[in-house]
A tleap script that builds the chain and sets N, CA, C and O, in Angstrom:
source leaprc.protein.ff14SB
mol = sequence {
  NMET PRO ARG GLN LYS THR GLU ALA ALA ALA
  TYR LEU ASP ILE TYR LYS LEU VAL THR GLU
  ARG LYS ARG LEU LYS GLN GLU LEU GLU ALA
  LEU GLU GLN ARG ARG ASP ARG ILE LEU ASN
  ARG LEU GLU VAL LEU ASP GLN GLN THR GLU
  ALA LEU ASP VAL ALA ALA HIE GLN LEU ARG
  GLU GLY VAL PRO GLN VAL GLN ALA ARG ILE
  ARG THR LEU ASP VAL SER SER THR SER HIE
  PHE ASN THR LEU CYS LEU GLU CTYR
}
set mol.1.N position { 110.778 48.792 22.477 }
set mol.1.CA position { 112.340 48.293 22.286 }
set mol.1.C position { 111.550 46.978 21.057 }
set mol.1.O position { 110.404 46.588 21.279 }
set mol.2.N position { 112.167 46.568 20.120 }
set mol.2.CA position { 112.051 45.611 19.256 }
set mol.2.C position { 112.648 44.411 20.392 }
set mol.2.O position { 113.416 44.373 21.353 }
set mol.3.N position { 111.801 43.517 19.644 }
set mol.3.CA position { 112.304 41.626 20.340 }
set mol.3.C position { 113.437 40.855 19.942 }
set mol.3.O position { 113.574 40.732 18.725 }
set mol.4.N position { 114.073 40.441 20.499 }
set mol.4.CA position { 115.220 40.092 20.407 }
set mol.4.C position { 115.262 39.233 19.194 }
set mol.4.O position { 114.213 39.238 18.549 }
set mol.5.N position { 116.162 38.546 18.764 }
set mol.5.CA position { 115.747 37.943 17.629 }
set mol.5.C position { 116.898 36.320 18.448 }
set mol.5.O position { 118.035 36.061 18.843 }
set mol.6.N position { 115.533 35.699 18.260 }
set mol.6.CA position { 116.004 34.146 19.218 }
set mol.6.C position { 115.615 33.305 17.630 }
set mol.6.O position { 115.481 33.730 16.482 }
set mol.7.N position { 115.502 31.615 18.391 }
set mol.7.CA position { 115.495 30.752 17.541 }
set mol.7.C position { 113.650 30.549 17.690 }
set mol.7.O position { 112.897 30.372 16.732 }
set mol.8.N position { 113.331 30.616 18.808 }
set mol.8.CA position { 111.945 30.346 18.926 }
set mol.8.C position { 111.186 31.721 17.989 }
set mol.8.O position { 110.187 31.506 17.303 }
set mol.9.N position { 111.782 33.029 18.077 }
set mol.9.CA position { 111.255 34.008 17.269 }
set mol.9.C position { 111.039 33.661 15.140 }
set mol.9.O position { 110.220 33.996 14.285 }
set mol.10.N position { 112.110 32.974 15.169 }
set mol.10.CA position { 112.433 32.890 14.057 }
set mol.10.C position { 111.036 31.566 13.266 }
set mol.10.O position { 110.440 31.443 12.195 }
set mol.11.N position { 111.090 30.941 14.419 }
set mol.11.CA position { 110.271 29.628 14.023 }
set mol.11.C position { 108.448 29.962 13.991 }
set mol.11.O position { 107.565 29.421 13.325 }
set mol.12.N position { 108.389 30.989 14.929 }
set mol.12.CA position { 107.181 31.812 15.070 }
set mol.12.C position { 106.913 32.448 14.099 }
set mol.12.O position { 105.733 32.715 13.873 }
set mol.13.N position { 108.126 32.959 13.073 }
set mol.13.CA position { 107.672 33.755 11.792 }
set mol.13.C position { 107.656 32.817 10.588 }
set mol.13.O position { 107.257 33.216 9.494 }
set mol.14.N position { 108.064 31.645 10.775 }
set mol.14.CA position { 108.124 30.567 10.163 }
set mol.14.C position { 106.755 29.938 9.726 }
set mol.14.O position { 106.373 29.778 8.567 }
set mol.15.N position { 105.898 29.517 11.221 }
set mol.15.CA position { 104.676 28.829 11.263 }
set mol.15.C position { 103.914 30.196 11.011 }
set mol.15.O position { 103.554 30.041 9.844 }
set mol.16.N position { 103.524 31.253 11.345 }
set mol.16.CA position { 103.363 32.276 10.803 }
set mol.16.C position { 103.050 32.677 8.907 }
set mol.16.O position { 102.171 33.404 8.443 }
set mol.17.N position { 103.959 32.016 8.282 }
set mol.17.CA position { 104.451 32.450 7.017 }
set mol.17.C position { 103.659 31.147 6.655 }
set mol.17.O position { 102.665 31.242 5.935 }
set mol.18.N position { 103.996 30.163 7.044 }
set mol.18.CA position { 103.342 28.412 6.480 }
set mol.18.C position { 101.890 28.807 6.434 }
set mol.18.O position { 101.320 28.775 5.343 }
set mol.19.N position { 101.109 29.250 7.730 }
set mol.19.CA position { 100.078 29.319 7.886 }
set mol.19.C position { 98.869 29.900 7.009 }
set mol.19.O position { 97.816 29.420 6.591 }
set mol.20.N position { 99.685 31.524 6.893 }
set mol.20.CA position { 99.087 31.866 6.030 }
set mol.20.C position { 99.243 31.580 4.360 }
set mol.20.O position { 98.553 32.121 3.497 }
set mol.21.N position { 100.350 30.569 4.122 }
set mol.21.CA position { 100.356 30.454 2.702 }
set mol.21.C position { 99.531 29.205 2.499 }
set mol.21.O position { 99.493 28.793 1.339 }
set mol.22.N position { 98.926 28.591 3.327 }
set mol.22.CA position { 97.899 27.453 3.490 }
set mol.22.C position { 96.513 28.123 3.498 }
set mol.22.O position { 95.464 27.646 3.066 }
set mol.23.N position { 96.672 29.070 3.952 }
set mol.23.CA position { 95.252 29.437 3.920 }
set mol.23.C position { 94.948 30.260 2.743 }
set mol.23.O position { 93.762 30.399 2.443 }
set mol.24.N position { 95.828 30.805 2.058 }
set mol.24.CA position { 95.455 31.335 0.920 }
set mol.24.C position { 95.807 30.123 -0.354 }
set mol.24.O position { 95.462 30.288 -1.525 }
set mol.25.N position { 96.422 29.123 0.062 }
set mol.25.CA position { 95.761 28.147 -0.997 }
set mol.25.C position { 94.804 28.129 -0.891 }
set mol.25.O position { 94.283 28.950 -1.645 }
set mol.26.N position { 93.746 27.316 0.000 }
set mol.26.CA position { 92.791 27.181 0.268 }
set mol.26.C position { 92.052 28.000 -0.287 }
set mol.26.O position { 91.386 27.344 -1.089 }
set mol.27.N position { 91.722 29.212 -0.351 }
set mol.27.CA position { 90.920 30.400 -0.774 }
set mol.27.C position { 91.338 30.543 -2.598 }
set mol.27.O position { 90.557 31.122 -3.352 }
set mol.28.N position { 92.477 30.011 -3.039 }
set mol.28.CA position { 92.544 30.320 -4.356 }
set mol.28.C position { 91.802 28.834 -4.965 }
set mol.28.O position { 91.279 28.679 -6.069 }
set mol.29.N position { 91.928 27.980 -4.024 }
set mol.29.CA position { 91.279 26.596 -4.542 }
set mol.29.C position { 89.615 26.900 -4.264 }
set mol.29.O position { 88.907 26.300 -5.073 }
set mol.30.N position { 89.098 27.469 -3.574 }
set mol.30.CA position { 87.615 28.022 -3.517 }
set mol.30.C position { 87.590 28.310 -4.676 }
set mol.30.O position { 87.017 27.605 -5.506 }
set mol.31.N position { 88.481 29.888 -5.091 }
set mol.31.CA position { 87.658 30.932 -6.151 }
set mol.31.C position { 87.814 29.877 -7.163 }
set mol.31.O position { 86.812 29.801 -7.874 }
set mol.32.N position { 88.674 29.098 -7.440 }
set mol.32.CA position { 88.369 28.202 -8.731 }
set mol.32.C position { 87.463 27.455 -9.153 }
set mol.32.O position { 86.983 27.267 -10.270 }
set mol.33.N position { 87.175 26.843 -7.667 }
set mol.33.CA position { 86.174 26.008 -8.043 }
set mol.33.C position { 84.891 27.155 -8.093 }
set mol.33.O position { 83.867 26.812 -8.685 }
set mol.34.N position { 84.934 28.053 -7.680 }
set mol.34.CA position { 83.628 28.987 -8.155 }
set mol.34.C position { 83.237 29.467 -9.523 }
set mol.34.O position { 82.211 29.496 -10.202 }
set mol.35.N position { 84.686 29.889 -9.654 }
set mol.35.CA position { 85.088 30.086 -11.367 }
set mol.35.C position { 84.506 28.916 -12.235 }
set mol.35.O position { 83.909 29.137 -13.289 }
set mol.36.N position { 84.714 27.668 -11.734 }
set mol.36.CA position { 84.300 26.660 -12.707 }
set mol.36.C position { 82.523 26.294 -12.393 }
set mol.36.O position { 81.745 25.980 -13.294 }
set mol.37.N position { 82.296 26.371 -11.522 }
set mol.37.CA position { 80.679 26.589 -11.301 }
set mol.37.C position { 80.191 27.882 -12.192 }
set mol.37.O position { 79.298 27.692 -13.017 }
set mol.38.N position { 80.822 29.334 -12.025 }
set mol.38.CA position { 80.497 30.299 -12.796 }
set mol.38.C position { 80.119 29.977 -14.534 }
set mol.38.O position { 79.145 30.076 -15.280 }
set mol.39.N position { 81.547 29.543 -14.610 }
set mol.39.CA position { 81.745 29.242 -16.166 }
set mol.39.C position { 80.454 28.090 -16.769 }
set mol.39.O position { 79.950 28.219 -17.884 }
set mol.40.N position { 80.048 26.920 -15.735 }
set mol.40.CA position { 79.316 26.440 -16.180 }
set mol.40.C position { 77.751 27.145 -16.359 }
set mol.40.O position { 77.126 26.997 -17.410 }
set mol.41.N position { 77.378 27.678 -15.569 }
set mol.41.CA position { 76.163 28.337 -15.366 }
set mol.41.C position { 76.348 29.206 -16.615 }
set mol.41.O position { 75.292 29.285 -17.243 }
set mol.42.N position { 77.012 29.649 -16.976 }
set mol.42.CA position { 77.435 30.704 -18.110 }
set mol.42.C position { 76.713 30.031 -19.403 }
set mol.42.O position { 75.682 30.395 -19.967 }
set mol.43.N position { 77.824 28.619 -19.785 }
set mol.43.CA position { 77.167 27.910 -20.862 }
set mol.43.C position { 75.913 27.200 -20.973 }
set mol.43.O position { 75.517 26.762 -22.053 }
set mol.44.N position { 75.158 27.050 -19.690 }
set mol.44.CA position { 73.980 26.602 -19.440 }
set mol.44.C position { 72.577 27.982 -20.170 }
set mol.44.O position { 71.761 27.742 -21.060 }
set mol.45.N position { 72.742 29.292 -19.426 }
set mol.45.CA position { 72.450 30.189 -19.798 }
set mol.45.C position { 72.562 30.414 -21.480 }
set mol.45.O position { 71.529 30.366 -22.147 }
set mol.46.N position { 74.100 30.704 -22.233 }
set mol.46.CA position { 74.038 30.623 -23.436 }
set mol.46.C position { 73.454 29.419 -24.463 }
set mol.46.O position { 73.472 29.649 -25.672 }
set mol.47.N position { 73.167 28.706 -24.186 }
set mol.47.CA position { 72.175 27.186 -24.691 }
set mol.47.C position { 70.792 27.609 -24.145 }
set mol.47.O position { 69.835 27.552 -24.917 }
set mol.48.N position { 70.642 27.966 -23.068 }
set mol.48.CA position { 68.947 28.706 -22.906 }
set mol.48.C position { 69.012 29.712 -24.170 }
set mol.48.O position { 68.376 29.565 -25.213 }
set mol.49.N position { 69.660 30.474 -23.952 }
set mol.49.CA position { 69.584 31.870 -24.634 }
set mol.49.C position { 69.012 31.031 -26.458 }
set mol.49.O position { 67.896 31.077 -26.976 }
set mol.50.N position { 70.239 30.384 -26.964 }
set mol.50.CA position { 70.315 30.028 -28.174 }
set mol.50.C position { 68.684 29.342 -28.772 }
set mol.50.O position { 68.059 29.612 -29.797 }
set mol.51.N position { 68.418 28.529 -27.821 }
set mol.51.CA position { 66.948 27.981 -27.950 }
set mol.51.C position { 65.937 28.802 -27.919 }
set mol.51.O position { 65.108 28.486 -28.773 }
set mol.52.N position { 65.653 29.683 -27.332 }
set mol.52.CA position { 64.961 30.689 -26.789 }
set mol.52.C position { 64.856 31.715 -28.174 }
set mol.52.O position { 63.784 32.182 -28.556 }
set mol.53.N position { 66.177 31.973 -28.851 }
set mol.53.CA position { 66.259 32.422 -29.878 }
set mol.53.C position { 65.777 31.419 -31.004 }
set mol.53.O position { 65.056 31.882 -31.887 }
set mol.54.N position { 66.027 30.445 -31.029 }
set mol.54.CA position { 65.566 29.833 -32.448 }
set mol.54.C position { 63.811 29.392 -32.353 }
set mol.54.O position { 63.247 28.967 -33.361 }
set mol.55.N position { 63.053 29.557 -31.005 }
set mol.55.CA position { 62.094 29.536 -30.993 }
set mol.55.C position { 60.969 30.585 -31.423 }
set mol.55.O position { 59.860 30.442 -31.938 }
set mol.56.N position { 61.838 31.904 -30.927 }
set mol.56.CA position { 61.834 33.208 -31.212 }
set mol.56.C position { 61.419 33.106 -33.029 }
set mol.56.O position { 60.291 32.959 -33.500 }
set mol.57.N position { 62.808 33.245 -33.832 }
set mol.57.CA position { 63.074 33.398 -35.089 }
set mol.57.C position { 61.674 32.338 -35.500 }
set mol.57.O position { 61.079 32.794 -36.477 }
set mol.58.N position { 60.933 30.801 -34.853 }
set mol.58.CA position { 60.416 30.575 -35.977 }
set mol.58.C position { 58.974 30.952 -36.030 }
set mol.58.O position { 58.218 30.722 -36.973 }
set mol.59.N position { 58.585 31.741 -34.571 }
set mol.59.CA position { 57.543 32.082 -34.421 }
set mol.59.C position { 57.728 33.538 -34.888 }
set mol.59.O position { 56.875 34.342 -34.511 }
set mol.60.N position { 58.559 33.898 -35.527 }
set mol.60.CA position { 58.567 35.372 -36.428 }
set mol.60.C position { 58.481 34.931 -37.392 }
set mol.60.O position { 58.013 35.768 -38.164 }
set mol.61.N position { 58.787 33.469 -38.147 }
set mol.61.CA position { 58.680 32.886 -39.519 }
set mol.61.C position { 57.119 32.300 -39.491 }
set mol.61.O position { 56.711 31.987 -40.609 }
set mol.62.N position { 56.307 32.129 -38.543 }
set mol.62.CA position { 55.249 31.813 -38.572 }
set mol.62.C position { 54.587 30.164 -38.677 }
set mol.62.O position { 53.493 29.701 -38.999 }
set mol.63.N position { 56.145 29.486 -38.129 }
set mol.63.CA position { 55.760 28.191 -37.879 }
set mol.63.C position { 54.467 27.864 -37.709 }
set mol.63.O position { 53.881 28.946 -37.749 }
set mol.64.N position { 53.688 27.021 -37.546 }
set mol.64.CA position { 52.349 26.590 -37.112 }
set mol.64.C position { 52.754 26.166 -35.816 }
set mol.64.O position { 53.902 25.768 -35.617 }
set mol.65.N position { 51.773 26.229 -34.793 }
set mol.65.CA position { 51.900 25.772 -33.265 }
set mol.65.C position { 50.634 25.180 -33.274 }
set mol.65.O position { 49.569 25.603 -33.724 }
set mol.66.N position { 51.058 23.606 -32.422 }
set mol.66.CA position { 49.933 23.285 -32.364 }
set mol.66.C position { 48.864 23.629 -31.205 }
set mol.66.O position { 49.218 23.508 -30.032 }
set mol.67.N position { 47.679 24.019 -31.494 }
set mol.67.CA position { 46.526 24.368 -30.875 }
set mol.67.C position { 45.847 23.309 -29.986 }
set mol.67.O position { 45.431 22.195 -30.302 }
set mol.68.N position { 45.837 24.002 -28.669 }
set mol.68.CA position { 44.986 23.151 -28.001 }
set mol.68.C position { 43.717 23.211 -27.983 }
set mol.68.O position { 43.314 24.308 -27.596 }
set mol.69.N position { 42.720 22.295 -28.309 }
set mol.69.CA position { 41.331 22.049 -28.331 }
set mol.69.C position { 40.736 22.715 -27.294 }
set mol.69.O position { 41.212 22.457 -26.188 }
set mol.70.N position { 39.507 23.778 -27.344 }
set mol.70.CA position { 38.898 24.300 -26.309 }
set mol.70.C position { 37.258 23.283 -26.572 }
set mol.70.O position { 36.436 23.539 -27.451 }
set mol.71.N position { 37.172 22.414 -25.791 }
set mol.71.CA position { 35.431 22.033 -25.402 }
set mol.71.C position { 34.493 23.089 -24.537 }
set mol.71.O position { 34.598 23.744 -23.500 }
set mol.72.N position { 33.455 22.849 -25.642 }
set mol.72.CA position { 32.243 24.111 -24.799 }
set mol.72.C position { 31.419 22.712 -24.463 }
set mol.72.O position { 31.256 21.670 -25.097 }
set mol.73.N position { 30.902 23.259 -22.950 }
set mol.73.CA position { 30.002 22.481 -22.546 }
set mol.73.C position { 28.579 23.434 -23.247 }
set mol.73.O position { 28.214 24.549 -23.620 }
set mol.74.N position { 28.073 21.664 -23.026 }
set mol.74.CA position { 26.367 21.827 -23.892 }
set mol.74.C position { 25.536 22.490 -22.926 }
set mol.74.O position { 25.365 21.940 -21.838 }
set mol.75.N position { 24.937 23.716 -23.199 }
set mol.75.CA position { 24.035 24.535 -22.292 }
set mol.75.C position { 23.082 24.084 -21.597 }
set mol.75.O position { 22.814 24.389 -20.435 }
set mol.76.N position { 22.121 22.771 -22.812 }
set mol.76.CA position { 20.985 22.563 -22.813 }
set mol.76.C position { 20.793 21.112 -21.478 }
set mol.76.O position { 19.752 20.794 -20.902 }
set mol.77.N position { 21.953 20.590 -21.347 }
set mol.77.CA position { 22.132 19.972 -20.444 }
set mol.77.C position { 22.746 20.368 -19.058 }
set mol.77.O position { 22.970 19.434 -18.288 }
set mol.78.N position { 22.847 20.798 -18.918 }
set mol.78.CA position { 23.273 21.583 -17.506 }
set mol.78.C position { 22.361 22.081 -17.116 }
set mol.78.O position { 22.579 22.339 -15.932 }
set mol.79.N position { 21.204 22.467 -17.458 }
set mol.79.CA position { 20.108 23.247 -17.215 }
set mol.79.C position { 19.208 21.943 -16.904 }
set mol.79.O position { 18.331 22.301 -16.118 }
set mol.80.N position { 19.117 20.976 -17.120 }
set mol.80.CA position { 18.206 19.929 -15.573 }
set mol.80.C position { 19.037 19.048 -14.815 }
set mol.80.O position { 19.686 18.021 -15.015 }
set mol.81.N position { 18.701 20.059 -13.588 }
set mol.81.CA position { 19.538 19.350 -12.384 }
set mol.81.C position { 18.492 19.274 -11.919 }
set mol.81.O position { 17.439 19.688 -12.403 }
set mol.82.N position { 18.678 18.671 -10.802 }
set mol.82.CA position { 17.628 17.711 -9.709 }
set mol.82.C position { 18.073 18.407 -8.435 }
set mol.82.O position { 19.269 18.302 -8.162 }
set mol.83.N position { 17.148 19.234 -7.455 }
set mol.83.CA position { 17.511 19.714 -6.575 }
set mol.83.C position { 17.686 18.570 -5.382 }
set mol.83.O position { 17.049 17.518 -5.327 }
set mol.84.N position { 18.223 18.807 -4.880 }
set mol.84.CA position { 18.149 17.951 -2.957 }
set mol.84.C position { 18.450 18.552 -2.055 }
set mol.84.O position { 19.579 18.945 -1.761 }
set mol.85.N position { 17.068 18.760 -1.270 }
set mol.85.CA position { 17.416 19.846 0.178 }
set mol.85.C position { 17.730 18.624 1.144 }
set mol.85.O position { 17.167 17.567 0.859 }
set mol.86.N position { 18.537 18.645 2.217 }
set mol.86.CA position { 18.709 18.031 3.287 }
set mol.86.C position { 18.461 19.466 4.394 }
set mol.86.O position { 18.710 20.671 4.352 }
set mol.87.N position { 17.721 18.341 5.513 }
set mol.87.CA position { 18.085 19.334 6.828 }
set mol.87.C position { 18.374 18.489 7.565 }
set mol.87.O position { 18.123 17.299 7.371 }
set mol.88.N position { 19.205 19.148 8.967 }
set mol.88.CA position { 19.748 18.151 9.930 }
set mol.88.C position { 18.613 18.497 11.285 }
set mol.88.O position { 18.703 17.870 12.340 }
savepdb mol mol.pdb
quit
């Protein structure tokens, strides 16, 4: 048996609809914020990809790189250690 149509039932239905509308608006706002964050991240990724592509192209073309200098130890200076023994 269906509910009787009363003023209270109408207000209850209005409340339910308004509540659902508010929830959906909040959800839509959250989705828009997420969309903006994703678009910003995609832009950063595009910039990084371009920079790496340029670097790879320069390496392919043979642009000289700055090479780190490696310092070797003089073996003769390390063979004259003084030994000290301590006993407890």
